[in-house]
LOBA-346591 format. One record per residue (C-alpha): residue number from 1; chain; x, y negated, z. Coordinates in steps of 0.05 Angstrom, whole numbers. Each point is the difference from the previous one (the first is absolute). Last residue first. Layout:
<nodes>
(NUM,"A",(X,Y,Z));
...
</nodes>
This chain:
<nodes>
(353,"A",(-4251,1691,381));
(352,"A",(-9,-60,-36));
(351,"A",(48,-63,3));
(350,"A",(6,10,-76));
(349,"A",(-5,-65,-24));
(348,"A",(-67,9,-24));
(347,"A",(-21,24,75));
(346,"A",(26,-66,27));
(345,"A",(-41,-42,-48));
(344,"A",(-60,36,14));
(343,"A",(9,-2,67));
(342,"A",(16,-81,3));
(341,"A",(-63,-5,-38));
(340,"A",(-39,37,47));
(339,"A",(34,-53,44));
(338,"A",(-27,-65,-32));
(337,"A",(-66,35,-11));
(336,"A",(-11,19,79));
(335,"A",(27,-74,19));
(334,"A",(-57,-32,-42));
(333,"A",(-52,47,29));
(332,"A",(25,-9,69));
(331,"A",(-2,-75,-8));
(330,"A",(-68,1,-27));
(329,"A",(-25,40,49));
(328,"A",(26,-42,56));
(327,"A",(-26,-61,-29));
(326,"A",(-23,-36,52));
(325,"A",(-37,55,48));
(324,"A",(-48,-39,27));
(323,"A",(-72,16,-25));
(322,"A",(20,79,20));
(321,"A",(6,-27,68));
(320,"A",(-63,-27,13));
(319,"A",(10,-60,38));
(318,"A",(7,-30,-69));
(317,"A",(-78,-4,-7));
(316,"A",(-8,-27,68));
(315,"A",(44,-54,-8));
(314,"A",(-35,-21,-58));
(313,"A",(-63,-1,35));
(312,"A",(30,-38,57));
(311,"A",(20,-55,-57));
(310,"A",(-65,-6,-25));
(309,"A",(-34,-11,63));
(308,"A",(49,-49,24));
(307,"A",(54,6,52));
(306,"A",(0,-40,54));
(305,"A",(-53,20,38));
(304,"A",(23,71,15));
(303,"A",(-59,38,22));
(302,"A",(-4,48,-65));
(301,"A",(74,4,5));
(300,"A",(-4,29,72));
(299,"A",(-59,51,-8));
(298,"A",(37,29,-67));
(297,"A",(63,10,40));
(296,"A",(-37,31,59));
(295,"A",(-25,50,-42));
(294,"A",(66,10,-40));
(293,"A",(30,19,71));
(292,"A",(50,-52,21));
(291,"A",(68,8,-1));
(290,"A",(43,0,65));
(289,"A",(38,-63,25));
(288,"A",(-27,6,71));
(287,"A",(-43,-69,-11));
(286,"A",(-31,43,-59));
(285,"A",(16,-13,-79));
(284,"A",(-37,-3,-62));
(283,"A",(-48,-62,5));
(282,"A",(43,-48,47));
(281,"A",(61,23,-26));
(280,"A",(-23,-21,-73));
(279,"A",(-31,-67,21));
(278,"A",(76,-10,34));
(277,"A",(25,10,-71));
(276,"A",(-48,-37,-39));
(275,"A",(15,-66,51));
(274,"A",(-54,-45,-4));
(273,"A",(-55,-20,-52));
(272,"A",(-1,57,-58));
(271,"A",(33,-33,-64));
(270,"A",(-18,50,-38));
(269,"A",(62,20,-30));
(268,"A",(25,1,74));
(267,"A",(-59,46,25));
(266,"A",(13,54,-62));
(265,"A",(68,-4,19));
(264,"A",(-13,17,73));
(263,"A",(-50,55,-23));
(262,"A",(47,28,-42));
(261,"A",(53,1,61));
(260,"A",(-44,32,46));
(259,"A",(-19,59,-48));
(258,"A",(25,49,43));
(257,"A",(-32,-31,65));
(256,"A",(-58,44,-20));
(255,"A",(38,60,36));
(254,"A",(-48,54,20));
(253,"A",(-31,10,-63));
(252,"A",(74,4,-35));
(251,"A",(20,55,51));
(250,"A",(-59,41,-7));
(249,"A",(-1,2,-74));
(248,"A",(74,24,-2));
(247,"A",(-22,56,46));
(246,"A",(-59,11,-38));
(245,"A",(46,-3,-65));
(244,"A",(40,56,22));
(243,"A",(49,13,-59));
(242,"A",(27,66,-6));
(241,"A",(68,29,18));
(240,"A",(44,63,-14));
(239,"A",(22,-22,-69));
(238,"A",(42,-54,37));
(237,"A",(38,51,47));
(236,"A",(30,40,-69));
(235,"A",(22,-70,-27));
(234,"A",(23,-19,64));
(233,"A",(49,64,10));
(232,"A",(28,3,-68));
(231,"A",(15,-72,3));
(230,"A",(45,15,63));
(229,"A",(34,67,-27));
(228,"A",(21,-38,-68));
(227,"A",(28,-56,39));
(226,"A",(31,44,50));
(225,"A",(34,37,-57));
(224,"A",(29,-66,-25));
(223,"A",(47,-7,60));
(222,"A",(24,70,-3));
(221,"A",(6,-2,-74));
(220,"A",(59,-60,9));
(219,"A",(47,52,35));
(218,"A",(49,9,-54));
(217,"A",(-7,-75,-14));
(216,"A",(29,-14,71));
(215,"A",(64,53,-20));
(214,"A",(12,-42,-56));
(213,"A",(1,-60,36));
(212,"A",(43,16,50));
(211,"A",(55,28,-38));
(210,"A",(38,-61,-19));
(209,"A",(-8,-69,-35));
(208,"A",(33,-53,-42));
(207,"A",(18,-46,61));
(206,"A",(-41,26,61));
(205,"A",(-71,23,1));
(204,"A",(-63,-28,25));
(203,"A",(-52,-1,-64));
(202,"A",(-23,74,12));
(201,"A",(0,-8,71));
(200,"A",(-58,-51,-3));
(199,"A",(-42,41,-59));
(198,"A",(7,54,48));
(197,"A",(-17,-33,61));
(196,"A",(-59,-31,-30));
(195,"A",(-16,71,-20));
(194,"A",(2,30,63));
(193,"A",(-43,-57,41));
(192,"A",(-49,4,-59));
(191,"A",(-12,67,2));
(190,"A",(-6,7,72));
(189,"A",(-58,-50,3));
(188,"A",(-35,48,-58));
(187,"A",(13,58,45));
(186,"A",(-33,-39,61));
(185,"A",(-52,-22,-47));
(184,"A",(-8,73,-25));
(183,"A",(-16,22,67));
(182,"A",(-58,-35,16));
(181,"A",(-25,10,-73));
(180,"A",(-3,71,17));
(179,"A",(-21,-7,63));
(178,"A",(-70,-41,-18));
(177,"A",(-37,28,59));
(176,"A",(-66,40,2));
(175,"A",(-25,-9,69));
(174,"A",(-61,31,48));
(173,"A",(53,68,11));
(172,"A",(47,-37,35));
(171,"A",(63,42,19));
(170,"A",(35,8,-67));
(169,"A",(-41,-44,-42));
(168,"A",(-46,10,-57));
(167,"A",(2,71,-1));
(166,"A",(-27,38,-63));
(165,"A",(-40,64,4));
(164,"A",(-64,-39,-41));
(163,"A",(23,-58,-36));
(162,"A",(-24,-70,22));
(161,"A",(18,-59,-54));
(160,"A",(34,-51,45));
(159,"A",(-30,-63,2));
(158,"A",(9,-77,-26));
(157,"A",(-22,-57,31));
(156,"A",(4,38,68));
(155,"A",(34,-57,30));
(154,"A",(61,43,15));
(153,"A",(-6,25,-73));
(152,"A",(3,-73,-21));
(151,"A",(59,-10,38));
(150,"A",(40,59,-23));
(149,"A",(-15,-28,-72));
(148,"A",(33,-67,21));
(147,"A",(50,34,25));
(146,"A",(9,44,-63));
(145,"A",(-9,-58,-40));
(144,"A",(65,-35,33));
(143,"A",(36,63,-3));
(142,"A",(-11,2,-76));
(141,"A",(23,-70,-5));
(140,"A",(64,2,36));
(139,"A",(18,69,-45));
(138,"A",(-11,-45,-64));
(137,"A",(51,-50,30));
(136,"A",(50,59,18));
(135,"A",(-12,28,-73));
(134,"A",(16,-70,-29));
(133,"A",(66,-3,48));
(132,"A",(19,65,-30));
(131,"A",(1,-36,-67));
(130,"A",(33,-63,29));
(129,"A",(55,41,30));
(128,"A",(12,40,-63));
(127,"A",(11,-64,-36));
(126,"A",(52,-24,50));
(125,"A",(35,64,0));
(124,"A",(72,-26,-21));
(123,"A",(4,65,-43));
(122,"A",(59,44,12));
(121,"A",(68,-6,4));
(120,"A",(-4,-74,-10));
(119,"A",(-46,-19,-58));
(118,"A",(-27,-51,-42));
(117,"A",(-26,23,-64));
(116,"A",(-56,41,27));
(115,"A",(-27,41,-66));
(114,"A",(-70,15,2));
(113,"A",(-46,50,25));
(112,"A",(-81,15,1));
(111,"A",(-10,11,-74));
(110,"A",(46,38,-47));
(109,"A",(67,41,9));
(108,"A",(16,-30,-72));
(107,"A",(9,-73,37));
(106,"A",(52,24,47));
(105,"A",(46,31,-58));
(104,"A",(-13,-68,-39));
(103,"A",(18,-41,54));
(102,"A",(61,44,21));
(101,"A",(23,-5,-82));
(100,"A",(-2,-73,9));
(99,"A",(32,-13,63));
(98,"A",(57,53,-19));
(97,"A",(18,-33,-71));
(96,"A",(43,56,-20));
(95,"A",(70,-19,-30));
(94,"A",(37,2,70));
(93,"A",(-12,68,15));
(92,"A",(44,21,54));
(91,"A",(5,-66,29));
(90,"A",(-72,-14,-14));
(89,"A",(-18,66,32));
(88,"A",(34,-14,71));
(87,"A",(-16,-70,2));
(86,"A",(-76,2,-5));
(85,"A",(1,-69,43));
(84,"A",(-49,35,58));
(83,"A",(49,18,58));
(82,"A",(3,74,-16));
(81,"A",(-38,1,-66));
(80,"A",(-38,-41,-44));
(79,"A",(-64,48,-1));
(78,"A",(-50,-33,50));
(77,"A",(-78,13,-15));
(76,"A",(-45,-55,23));
(75,"A",(-74,23,19));
(74,"A",(-56,-26,-53));
(73,"A",(-75,-6,12));
(72,"A",(-40,-8,-67));
(71,"A",(-4,-60,-44));
(70,"A",(-55,-50,-17));
(69,"A",(29,-53,-42));
(68,"A",(17,-74,14));
(67,"A",(52,1,-42));
(66,"A",(48,3,53));
(65,"A",(-23,61,25));
(64,"A",(-62,10,49));
(63,"A",(-13,36,58));
(62,"A",(-48,63,9));
(61,"A",(29,38,63));
(60,"A",(23,-54,39));
(59,"A",(-55,-64,-7));
(58,"A",(-56,37,-31));
(57,"A",(7,56,55));
(56,"A",(7,-48,56));
(55,"A",(-66,-46,-26));
(54,"A",(-42,71,-10));
(53,"A",(24,18,72));
(52,"A",(-35,-62,29));
(51,"A",(-59,-3,-44));
(50,"A",(-18,75,14));
(49,"A",(7,-16,76));
(48,"A",(-52,-65,-7));
(47,"A",(-39,55,-39));
(46,"A",(-19,36,59));
(45,"A",(-16,-62,33));
(44,"A",(-42,-25,-65));
(43,"A",(-33,73,7));
(42,"A",(-22,-3,72));
(41,"A",(-33,-70,-15));
(40,"A",(0,-64,38));
(39,"A",(-38,-31,48));
(38,"A",(37,-57,46));
(37,"A",(41,1,68));
(36,"A",(-23,62,46));
(35,"A",(60,5,47));
(34,"A",(68,35,-3));
(33,"A",(36,-66,-8));
(32,"A",(-28,-5,-62));
(31,"A",(-53,47,-26));
(30,"A",(-39,8,-61));
(29,"A",(-72,29,17));
(28,"A",(-34,42,-54));
(27,"A",(-35,8,-72));
(26,"A",(8,71,-30));
(25,"A",(41,27,-53));
(24,"A",(10,67,15));
(23,"A",(11,40,-67));
(22,"A",(32,-58,-43));
(21,"A",(54,-9,59));
(20,"A",(11,67,5));
(19,"A",(6,9,-76));
(18,"A",(50,-59,4));
(17,"A",(36,28,60));
(16,"A",(8,66,-32));
(15,"A",(25,-32,-67));
(14,"A",(52,-38,37));
(13,"A",(26,58,38));
(12,"A",(10,32,-63));
(11,"A",(40,-51,-35));
(10,"A",(47,2,67));
(9,"A",(7,72,-6));
(8,"A",(20,-2,-73));
(7,"A",(44,-60,22));
(6,"A",(36,53,41));
(5,"A",(0,63,-40));
(4,"A",(20,-5,-76));
(3,"A",(25,-61,-6));
(2,"A",(29,-20,72));
(1,"A",(27,70,23));
</nodes>
């Protein structure tokens, strides 16, 4: 499940996000508290998710051994009898080193498994929980990405490609809804609930064990099926959208306050007389709390007698969002290179369908 299907599915999703970011890189508004905050890029926002998933892959699916060498993900295998002591075989064949025998046997099975030396009737399942938790973490990052993408479609920063004969809404012909992604989010949420319950239940048993964990492991496929269904829906939905640059540009143009932070910092660096924070508020915000238009912003900046002309020119230059994205492009590219390295390493270890 993990080596042939689940990890390759995550890797393919990473590759799709990287491709999507490269194809749809455009300056846009970063939002904090649901409101326009500072300029950023679509690519940086998408690659934030790629980075989060990459960290989870590297920490859990690509661990290091005691020599600091990269190793493959490995599941514990239990062989030591009814209560984990190898009592029966050692009693019957005392001349055989059963620990060494089992080490060699499990090692011969290849990558992906290792001998669990300390067990009860079955594994203690702590390692399983760590691996399952990593998939839950990845799922939560995917849910956050879907929530953000849903928001971008509500702003019409992304628009669904029109296709003749296809209904975009059950009753409203003026809409094209991201329904696959909406459903996928709920399916992923249910997956998380189920697999977290499974992780806990596997570790919750009396004494040396009972039948409960065996029953749970027989049903683990039902848990993970939801992960595959959800990712399939998300990936399909993403391919149906295209960037709507006009809507993004309109949003940027109507929110010049996006560059308020940079303007304030420029004023402080230049030691402009008065409170730079209040200067920005006076220039960029109306009494009712709304952002001024770009024309009004330029007018108020020019009329402000506290700000020297050279500083005004610098603020005007930074007021173009494309000049105010910091290291968004560099950070995105740096993360893409790292994630692509992870993908290559995963494939070299056999994590490839």
